C-alpha positions as MATLAB code, in Angstrom:
seq = 'MPRLKLGPLLRYVSDTEATVWVETDAPCQVTVLDRTASTFTVGGHHYALVVLDGLAPASTLPYEVHLDGVSCWPLPDDPYPPCIIRTHSHDESLRLAFGSCRVSLPHTKPYVLSKDEDSRGREVDALLALVERMRAEPCSEWPDAFLLLGDQVYADEVSPGTKELIESRRGEAGPPPDEVGDFEEYTSLYCESWSDPALRWLLSTVSSAMIFDDHDVHDDWNISEAWVEMMRAEPWWEDRILGAYMSYWIYQHLGNLSPARLYDDPIFCAVQQHEGDAFELVRDFARTVAREIAGARWSFHRDFGRNRLLVVDSRAGRVLSEGRRQMLSDTEWEWVEDRCSGDFDHLIIGTSLPVMLGPGMHHLEAWNEAVCDGAWGGLAARLSEKVRQALDLEHWAAFQHCFGRLSVLLEDVAAGRRGPAPATIMLLSGDVHHAYVAEAWFPGRDVSSRVLQATCSPIRNPLDKRERRALRAAFTRPVAAFARRMSRAAGVAPSPMQWAFAQEPTFDNQIARLDLRGRDAQLAIEKTVPEDWQAPRLHPIVSLDVAPKAPSAS';
ca = [
      30.716    3.278  -17.175;
      27.067    2.818  -16.099;
      26.162    3.601  -12.507;
      23.380    2.466  -10.210;
      20.902    5.327   -9.844;
      18.305    3.675   -7.589;
      17.993    0.295   -5.957;
      18.543   -2.530   -5.716;
      15.043   -3.362   -4.502;
      14.406   -6.967   -3.518;
      10.861   -7.567   -4.667;
       9.215  -10.951   -5.249;
      10.680  -13.853   -3.243;
       9.430  -17.449   -3.042;
      11.121  -20.688   -2.017;
      13.101  -20.937   -5.284;
      12.708  -17.557   -7.057;
      13.367  -13.872   -6.510;
      13.355  -10.632   -8.489;
      15.680   -7.654   -8.019;
      14.783   -4.225   -9.480;
      17.260   -1.463  -10.343;
      17.422    1.884  -12.118;
      20.698    2.777  -13.841;
      21.992    5.935  -15.520;
      22.735    4.238  -18.865;
      21.769    1.105  -20.815;
      23.685   -1.915  -19.547;
      23.633   -5.544  -18.484;
      22.636   -6.057  -14.839;
      23.885   -9.173  -13.060;
      22.786  -10.551   -9.678;
      23.865  -14.022   -8.489;
      25.043  -14.960  -12.010;
      21.673  -14.080  -13.574;
      21.725  -11.234  -16.070;
      19.042   -8.940  -17.490;
      19.281   -6.133  -20.021;
      17.930   -2.735  -19.078;
      14.902   -1.299  -20.851;
      14.435    2.422  -21.437;
      11.392    4.598  -20.743;
      11.577    8.364  -21.129;
      15.373    8.356  -21.053;
      15.471    6.339  -17.814;
      16.914    2.831  -17.675;
      15.522   -0.052  -15.619;
      16.026   -3.767  -15.153;
      14.213   -6.497  -13.272;
      16.548   -9.438  -12.753;
      14.767  -12.776  -12.338;
      16.579  -15.280  -10.135;
      15.392  -18.866  -10.404;
      16.634  -22.250   -9.275;
      17.425  -20.982   -5.775;
      17.533  -23.364   -2.837;
      14.637  -23.108   -0.357;
      15.374  -21.719    3.111;
      18.628  -20.147    1.899;
      20.321  -16.927    2.972;
      22.156  -15.597   -0.070;
      24.389  -12.503    0.121;
      24.386  -10.736   -3.228;
      26.039   -7.974   -5.216;
      24.870   -6.001   -8.232;
      27.148   -5.817  -11.278;
      26.633   -3.434  -14.204;
      28.405   -4.572  -17.365;
      30.496   -6.859  -15.188;
      31.592   -4.190  -12.688;
      30.460   -4.427   -9.055;
      28.442   -1.354   -8.058;
      26.550   -2.554   -4.963;
      27.088   -2.650   -2.028;
      28.871    0.676   -1.999;
      32.414    0.871   -0.595;
      32.481    1.360    3.186;
      28.751    0.655    3.424;
      27.859    0.828    7.165;
      24.909   -1.541    6.803;
      24.886   -5.348    6.971;
      25.359   -7.266    3.712;
      22.397   -7.359    1.333;
      20.833  -10.792    1.378;
      18.041  -12.750   -0.251;
      16.251  -15.133    2.104;
      14.221  -17.695    0.199;
      11.163  -19.129    1.893;
      11.204  -22.371    3.777;
       8.385  -24.884    3.727;
       7.478  -24.314    7.378;
       4.381  -22.441    8.478;
       5.901  -19.227    9.837;
       5.834  -15.702    8.428;
       6.925  -12.349    9.816;
       5.284   -9.558    7.788;
       5.926   -5.856    8.443;
       3.404   -3.387    7.054;
       2.386    0.252    7.006;
       1.454    3.149    4.745;
       1.741    6.880    4.145;
       5.340    8.074    4.036;
       6.464   11.503    2.904;
      10.069   11.959    1.837;
      11.656   14.824    3.754;
      15.053   15.410    5.381;
      15.556   13.868    8.804;
      16.658   17.159   10.335;
      14.936   20.095   11.989;
      12.353   21.478   11.264;
      11.139   18.327    9.465;
      11.512   16.092   12.553;
       9.354   18.396   14.678;
       5.637   17.893   15.171;
       3.177   19.708   12.911;
       2.058   21.721   15.925;
       5.607   23.021   16.418;
       6.246   23.694   12.721;
       3.928   23.211    9.753;
       6.762   21.437    7.907;
       7.262   18.925   10.705;
       6.620   15.242   10.037;
       8.438   13.764   13.083;
      10.600   10.621   13.039;
      10.428    8.148   10.158;
       9.308    4.749   11.462;
      11.336    2.995    8.749;
      14.559    4.581    9.977;
      13.793    3.272   13.450;
      13.079   -0.187   12.021;
      16.430   -0.178   10.218;
      18.277    0.788   13.396;
      16.707   -2.163   15.185;
      17.519   -4.562   12.344;
      21.176   -3.508   12.353;
      21.425   -4.751   15.940;
      19.542   -8.019   15.332;
      20.435  -11.314   13.665;
      18.772  -11.645   10.272;
      16.609  -14.443   11.664;
      14.699  -11.714   13.563;
      14.127   -9.514   10.527;
      10.804   -9.314    8.693;
      10.424  -11.902    5.946;
       8.523   -9.407    3.820;
       7.316   -5.831    3.883;
       3.861   -4.749    2.663;
       3.499   -1.068    1.737;
      -0.196   -0.201    1.679;
      -0.287    3.057   -0.216;
       1.074    6.579   -0.426;
       4.605    5.306   -0.986;
       5.152    8.698   -2.620;
       3.210   11.934   -2.230;
       2.664   13.448   -5.659;
       0.880   16.396   -4.046;
       3.350   16.966   -1.182;
       6.699   16.798   -2.925;
      10.158   16.654   -1.403;
      12.517   19.658   -1.576;
      14.647   18.101   -4.321;
      11.658   17.349   -6.529;
      10.335   20.857   -5.953;
      13.637   22.259   -7.245;
      13.304   20.109  -10.373;
       9.739   21.328  -10.899;
      10.805   24.967  -10.596;
      13.705   24.473  -13.007;
      11.694   22.894  -15.836;
       8.279   24.590  -15.709;
       6.912   27.978  -16.546;
       3.990   29.543  -14.742;
       1.429   27.447  -16.614;
       0.783   23.839  -15.730;
       0.002   21.825  -12.620;
       0.122   23.324   -9.130;
       3.762   24.265   -8.379;
       4.024   22.002   -5.318;
       2.816   18.895   -7.152;
       4.224   16.412   -9.633;
       3.108   17.029  -13.211;
       4.368   14.246  -15.460;
       6.440   11.080  -15.769;
       9.791   12.873  -15.524;
       8.828   14.546  -12.257;
       7.525   11.236  -10.901;
      10.915    9.627  -11.558;
      12.541   12.346   -9.465;
      10.010   11.831   -6.678;
      10.619    8.073   -6.544;
      14.368    8.551   -6.670;
      14.356   10.987   -3.788;
      11.869    8.922   -1.770;
      13.909    5.718   -1.989;
      17.498    7.034   -1.989;
      17.943    7.514    1.755;
      20.799    5.100    2.612;
      18.896    3.383    5.430;
      15.746    2.896    3.372;
      17.790    1.823    0.371;
      19.414   -0.917    2.432;
      16.058   -2.007    3.874;
      14.488   -2.330    0.423;
      17.532   -4.213   -0.856;
      17.263   -6.826    1.887;
      13.591   -7.314    2.782;
      11.229   -8.478    0.039;
       8.583   -5.839   -0.628;
       5.054   -5.789   -2.015;
       3.207   -2.535   -2.747;
      -0.182   -1.157   -3.728;
      -1.045    2.466   -4.446;
      -3.465    4.798   -2.709;
      -4.624    8.286   -3.600;
      -1.494   10.363   -2.891;
       0.589    8.202   -5.218;
      -1.541    9.970   -7.849;
      -3.538   12.852   -6.289;
      -5.437   13.479   -3.060;
      -8.954   11.969   -3.291;
      -8.095   10.129   -6.505;
     -11.263    8.439   -7.838;
     -13.396    9.494   -4.874;
     -16.392   10.077   -7.164;
     -17.497   10.545  -10.754;
     -17.836   14.297  -10.169;
     -14.223   14.459   -8.968;
     -12.950   12.577  -12.041;
     -14.858   14.888  -14.387;
     -13.489   17.930  -12.568;
      -9.891   16.699  -12.873;
     -10.240   15.699  -16.523;
     -11.268   19.271  -17.283;
      -7.856   20.499  -16.079;
      -5.434   20.936  -19.010;
      -2.550   19.412  -17.024;
      -4.407   16.335  -15.735;
      -3.655   13.963  -18.608;
       0.122   14.273  -18.209;
      -0.303   13.842  -14.449;
      -2.431   10.697  -14.536;
      -0.439    9.097  -17.359;
       2.823    9.836  -15.556;
       1.367    8.343  -12.383;
       0.380    5.081  -14.057;
       3.607    4.823  -16.047;
       5.806    5.325  -13.011;
       3.671    3.095  -10.783;
       3.923    0.270  -13.314;
       7.718    0.593  -13.417;
       8.626    1.457   -9.833;
       5.986   -0.474   -7.878;
       3.849   -2.902   -9.865;
       6.430   -4.988  -11.772;
       8.063   -6.137   -8.559;
       4.736   -7.389   -7.199;
       4.571  -10.056   -9.895;
       5.952  -13.573   -9.814;
       8.282  -14.519  -12.693;
       5.457  -16.566  -14.223;
       3.133  -13.543  -14.198;
       5.891  -11.309  -15.541;
       6.414  -13.567  -18.523;
       2.643  -13.527  -19.139;
       2.428   -9.728  -18.944;
       2.100   -8.431  -22.533;
       3.340   -4.924  -21.717;
       6.412   -6.159  -19.854;
       7.252   -8.544  -22.694;
       6.742   -5.796  -25.277;
       8.985   -3.386  -23.368;
      11.687   -6.040  -22.988;
      11.674   -6.669  -26.740;
      11.378   -3.018  -27.764;
      14.387   -1.466  -29.483;
      15.038    2.040  -28.278;
      12.967    4.095  -25.856;
       9.620    2.488  -24.924;
       8.096    5.736  -23.625;
       5.230    5.838  -26.123;
       4.482    2.150  -25.634;
       4.157    2.546  -21.856;
       2.287    5.835  -22.240;
      -0.267    4.182  -24.541;
      -0.739    1.472  -21.916;
      -1.233    4.138  -19.240;
      -3.753    5.953  -21.425;
      -5.810    2.762  -21.753;
      -5.653    2.174  -18.002;
      -6.696    5.747  -17.239;
      -9.823    5.464  -19.405;
     -10.964    1.878  -18.857;
     -11.980    0.314  -15.543;
     -10.659   -3.078  -16.651;
      -7.589   -1.641  -18.399;
      -5.182   -3.439  -16.057;
      -5.176   -5.604  -12.958;
      -3.130   -4.180  -10.116;
      -4.304   -6.680   -7.469;
      -1.976   -9.609   -6.807;
      -1.351  -12.450   -4.400;
       1.607  -14.256   -2.861;
       1.634  -17.530   -0.974;
       4.000  -18.025    1.960;
       3.755  -21.729    2.721;
       0.298  -22.216    4.244;
      -0.390  -18.483    4.417;
      -1.890  -16.478    1.550;
      -1.424  -12.739    1.055;
      -4.056  -11.241   -1.252;
      -3.541   -7.544   -2.051;
      -6.584   -5.795   -3.499;
      -6.528   -2.618   -5.586;
      -9.190   -0.403   -4.013;
      -8.393    2.750   -6.029;
      -7.867    2.370   -9.762;
     -10.693    0.003  -10.711;
     -13.629    1.716   -9.018;
     -17.023    2.003  -10.674;
     -18.120    5.563   -9.916;
     -21.485    5.938  -11.653;
     -24.064    7.325   -9.226;
     -26.415    4.638   -8.006;
     -23.994    1.803   -8.782;
     -20.765    2.810   -7.070;
     -18.399   -0.115   -6.548;
     -14.955   -0.330   -5.006;
     -14.143   -3.108   -7.493;
     -15.636   -3.958  -10.865;
     -17.512   -7.245  -11.213;
     -14.573   -8.731  -13.120;
     -12.161   -7.767  -10.350;
     -14.557   -9.146   -7.721;
     -14.565  -12.509   -9.471;
     -10.768  -12.520   -9.470;
     -10.677  -11.720   -5.742;
     -13.326  -14.309   -4.871;
     -11.459  -17.007   -6.800;
      -8.370  -16.387   -4.648;
     -10.117  -15.697   -1.356;
     -10.375  -19.278   -0.217;
      -9.877  -21.383    2.859;
      -7.403  -24.247    3.047;
      -4.729  -21.893    4.418;
      -3.679  -21.409    8.012;
      -4.079  -17.654    7.585;
      -5.691  -15.564    4.853;
      -4.228  -12.039    4.769;
      -6.078   -9.432    2.724;
      -4.246   -6.183    2.075;
      -6.239   -3.139    0.975;
      -5.023    0.428    1.212;
      -8.383    1.499    2.668;
      -9.795    0.166    5.951;
     -12.934   -1.955    5.867;
     -13.738   -1.472    9.572;
     -13.775    2.201   10.536;
     -14.639    3.966   13.749;
     -18.437    3.594   14.094;
     -19.178    7.279   13.624;
     -17.133    7.469   10.439;
     -18.593    4.209    9.098;
     -22.180    5.440    9.398;
     -21.271    8.913    8.113;
     -19.754    7.434    4.946;
     -22.732    5.123    4.393;
     -25.142    8.059    4.878;
     -23.130   10.216    2.501;
     -23.174    7.643   -0.288;
     -26.943    7.218   -0.002;
     -27.570   10.959   -0.080;
     -25.132   11.449   -2.976;
     -27.160    8.860   -4.860;
     -30.370   10.844   -4.347;
     -31.939    9.440   -1.162;
     -32.843   12.982   -0.027;
     -33.273   14.636   -3.435;
     -31.136   16.473   -5.965;
     -30.094   19.484   -3.880;
     -29.033   17.285   -0.970;
     -27.116   15.067   -3.420;
     -25.115   18.018   -4.730;
     -24.324   19.245   -1.232;
     -23.429   15.732   -0.120;
     -20.932   15.432   -2.982;
     -19.149   18.500   -1.628;
     -19.110   16.897    1.827;
     -17.770   13.639    0.344;
     -14.781   15.415   -1.169;
     -14.174   17.794    1.739;
     -14.102   15.018    4.368;
     -12.520   12.266    2.213;
     -15.523    9.945    2.589;
     -14.221    7.213    0.320;
     -13.497    4.053    2.300;
     -15.297    0.719    1.978;
     -18.218    2.075    3.996;
     -18.762    4.706    1.283;
     -19.272    1.883   -1.227;
     -21.989   -0.021    0.613;
     -22.661   -2.573   -2.122;
     -19.042   -3.686   -2.037;
     -18.842   -3.447    1.749;
     -21.752   -5.876    2.007;
     -20.308   -8.148   -0.646;
     -16.952   -8.272    1.133;
     -18.675   -8.960    4.468;
     -20.457  -11.959    2.942;
     -17.215  -13.199    1.401;
     -15.396  -12.956    4.743;
     -18.208  -14.828    6.465;
     -18.172  -17.563    3.805;
     -14.432  -18.106    4.214;
     -14.634  -17.959    8.022;
     -17.511  -20.470    8.051;
     -15.616  -22.950    5.879;
     -17.855  -22.590    2.827;
     -14.868  -21.936    0.559;
     -12.626  -24.723    1.793;
     -11.440  -25.534    5.322;
     -11.650  -22.345    7.378;
      -8.328  -20.636    8.141;
      -7.401  -19.907   11.739;
      -7.539  -16.182   11.006;
      -8.574  -13.793    8.285;
      -6.429  -10.685    8.667;
      -7.359   -7.452    6.900;
      -4.356   -5.111    6.689;
      -4.869   -1.463    5.735;
      -3.543    2.080    6.019;
      -4.600    5.521    4.689;
      -6.295    7.015    7.757;
      -3.229    8.355    9.623;
      -3.923    6.416   12.777;
      -3.559    2.811   13.874;
      -5.878    0.338   15.561;
      -6.891   -3.318   15.679;
     -10.534   -4.376   15.288;
     -12.138   -7.819   15.500;
     -15.315   -8.693   13.600;
     -18.187  -11.078   14.169;
     -21.317  -11.982   12.229;
     -24.482  -11.815   14.377;
     -26.430  -15.044   14.333;
     -23.764  -16.812   12.271;
     -21.391  -19.573   13.316;
     -17.872  -19.067   11.964;
     -14.642  -20.913   12.706;
     -12.074  -18.223   11.826;
     -11.174  -15.130   13.780;
     -11.597  -12.080   11.548;
      -9.467   -9.056   12.418;
      -8.330   -5.833   10.832;
      -5.015   -4.156   11.642;
      -4.741   -0.616   10.327;
      -1.333    1.061   10.491;
      -0.733    4.582    9.227;
       1.353    6.695    8.895;
       4.964    5.623    8.507;
       5.855    9.309    8.333;
       3.087   11.904    8.026;
       1.266   12.375   11.347;
      -1.759   14.539   12.001;
      -1.762   17.669   14.117;
      -3.680   17.906   17.401;
      -6.796   19.418   15.825;
      -7.040   16.637   13.250;
      -6.525   13.998   15.928;
      -9.358   15.383   18.064;
     -11.729   15.244   15.105;
     -10.902   11.615   14.349;
     -11.140   10.555   17.990;
     -14.669   11.949   18.037;
     -15.676    9.420   15.363;
     -14.964    6.650   17.875;
     -17.276    8.076   20.579;
     -20.749    6.696   21.304;
     -22.703    9.950   20.846;
     -21.200   10.576   17.397;
     -21.713    6.940   16.410;
     -25.352    7.010   17.541;
     -26.081   10.237   15.656;
     -24.390    9.017   12.455;
     -26.245    5.687   12.698;
     -29.598    7.495   12.880;
     -28.650    9.596    9.860;
     -27.672    6.566    7.796;
     -30.872    4.710    8.695;
     -32.906    7.801    7.757;
     -31.203    7.729    4.352;
     -32.210    4.096    3.871;
     -28.909    2.365    4.648;
     -29.416   -1.220    5.800;
     -27.717   -2.546    8.963;
     -24.290   -4.047    8.394;
     -24.087   -7.864    8.193;
     -20.760   -7.612   10.033;
     -20.117   -6.035   13.432;
     -16.769   -5.222   15.038;
     -15.109   -3.906   18.172;
     -11.735   -2.289   18.814;
      -8.893   -3.815   20.800;
      -7.555   -0.400   21.873;
      -7.860    3.326   21.357;
      -6.480    4.595   18.032;
      -2.881    5.827   18.024;
      -1.713    8.759   15.894;
       2.069    8.490   15.817;
       4.456    7.588   13.039;
       4.246    3.825   13.330;
       4.936    0.437   11.805;
       3.126   -2.857   12.358;
       4.165   -6.495   12.314;
       2.187   -9.682   11.853;
       3.898  -12.846   13.108;
       2.402  -16.172   12.040;
       3.493  -19.539   13.376;
       1.320  -22.485   12.520;
      -2.263  -21.448   13.300;
      -1.228  -18.889   15.924;
      -0.728  -15.206   15.181;
       0.587  -12.117   16.918;
       0.003   -8.490   15.961;
       2.273   -5.681   17.115;
       2.298   -1.940   16.411;
       5.254    0.264   17.352;
       5.760    4.011   17.161;
       8.494    6.612   17.041;
       8.675    9.794   19.123;
      10.136   13.172   18.075;
      12.662   13.208   20.919;
      14.487   10.254   19.327;
      15.165   11.997   16.018;
      18.958   11.723   16.352;
      18.780    8.029   17.285;
      15.448    6.671   15.988;
      13.948    3.727   17.818;
      10.619    1.956   18.044;
       8.379    1.976   21.116;
       5.703   -0.730   21.563;
       2.085    0.421   21.720;
       0.053   -2.679   20.751;
       0.820   -6.363   21.232;
      -1.987   -8.825   20.647;
      -1.871  -12.616   20.657;
      -4.448  -14.123   18.310;
      -5.094  -17.763   19.133;
      -7.385  -19.839   16.892;
     -10.998  -20.220   17.938;
     -11.735  -23.269   20.028;
     -13.751  -25.876   18.088;
     -17.506  -25.578   18.609;
     -19.051  -28.160   20.898;
     -20.919  -30.788   18.893;
];
């Protein structure tokens, strides 16, 4: 009898459609709400994505998962509320939870301690605290969707169970012993990361969207051309990068797609029709993606009534040639620009990497890119490349051409040049292991939309005190002034977009929420504290009402 190995994960949800993802331990038929899908097999692992269509809008639908006709989910004596699918209504509200950077470790000592108390400590998981709150709330108060903005798994900081697997199947040769090496080890990492009962229930009940960042593959992934060449010279790198893409496509990407996009996806259709194990088919796809900038599109969008969520891949499709570095290829830019329009109440842009950094870090990254590209000569360029990798200087500011292009695009949308201006443009990001809210303006320009960025990281992987002090320094005026002078000396032009921060950065394990109602918005960030490890709960740290701009006087 087949069993459910991982899932169910509720992924895409609209007013009339939904998809549910599962992994099973054997080939079978998977049924959810009378819709059935056959599993497909990759590397001896069995998966299904059940497409539910013809659902009624604004419905709350409890569901079960059946394998070959036998109910296997929810589990007997499950302590959590029933799993439900909530289809969208046609009103103008949306409650979106978001965050990034979550390591999978036991929720016991020493792992719940701070890093300063024990190097293994990662404190209290913000998702566990969110689940505890949801259990005490009516489902009308739950998030409508959950956006995971990168580092859903840490391939270079593996969980104890995955480390045991690595030790049992490898000799001394191969990748570093504390890191994932291939597709099989990635499947173990995902399984362990998403098998915690509380998280499993959360992902079965709240629709999720995901985009990768570097640790889903490797720290500093695609930071520069020199880094890529260095990694490709490692004999174990090909299995690592192909396993990363293969597993990401299965575990994260497929669920981001609407049914219409799924049916148009040639790889998904080929896998569905393939007889036997599709490992080589998916591996060939991953090989193409790993070698070609335009090998696949990982960006996607979802519309929630009059609100658009546009999630941009800012990792896999980078152009890294010195002198023409780009966060996105020209083809990807065109795709983003075509979907980055007005005529919505709110335009939400998700990118794993922040656009608006602390001023010191912004100017440092811009300076570093210019020097890497030869502004101060060849020797300085080589030294600057070492600095780039050592300090992780790889955000939008380190790709100044794309930073400027995005700034112009945001201004165009906010000024109503791409359709009626939305009330807000919200940039959501993670990666940096702290949280803050920034609001942008465009000097000398008249715009109608408020443009904000909410950065929320980590869900579970906080910095130690030394690391926090270093990052706080990047927000100080003396550091910002010095870094600005350095960037100007390297020939970096002033930014067309300016911004200010609503509060000091926070460095806890944390989760954020964006509530939209009509043209009004509210941002909230909440944290956990180590003392609550036996009964996790969320503590408010940021609450910001974002009213639309008043119309300009004529």
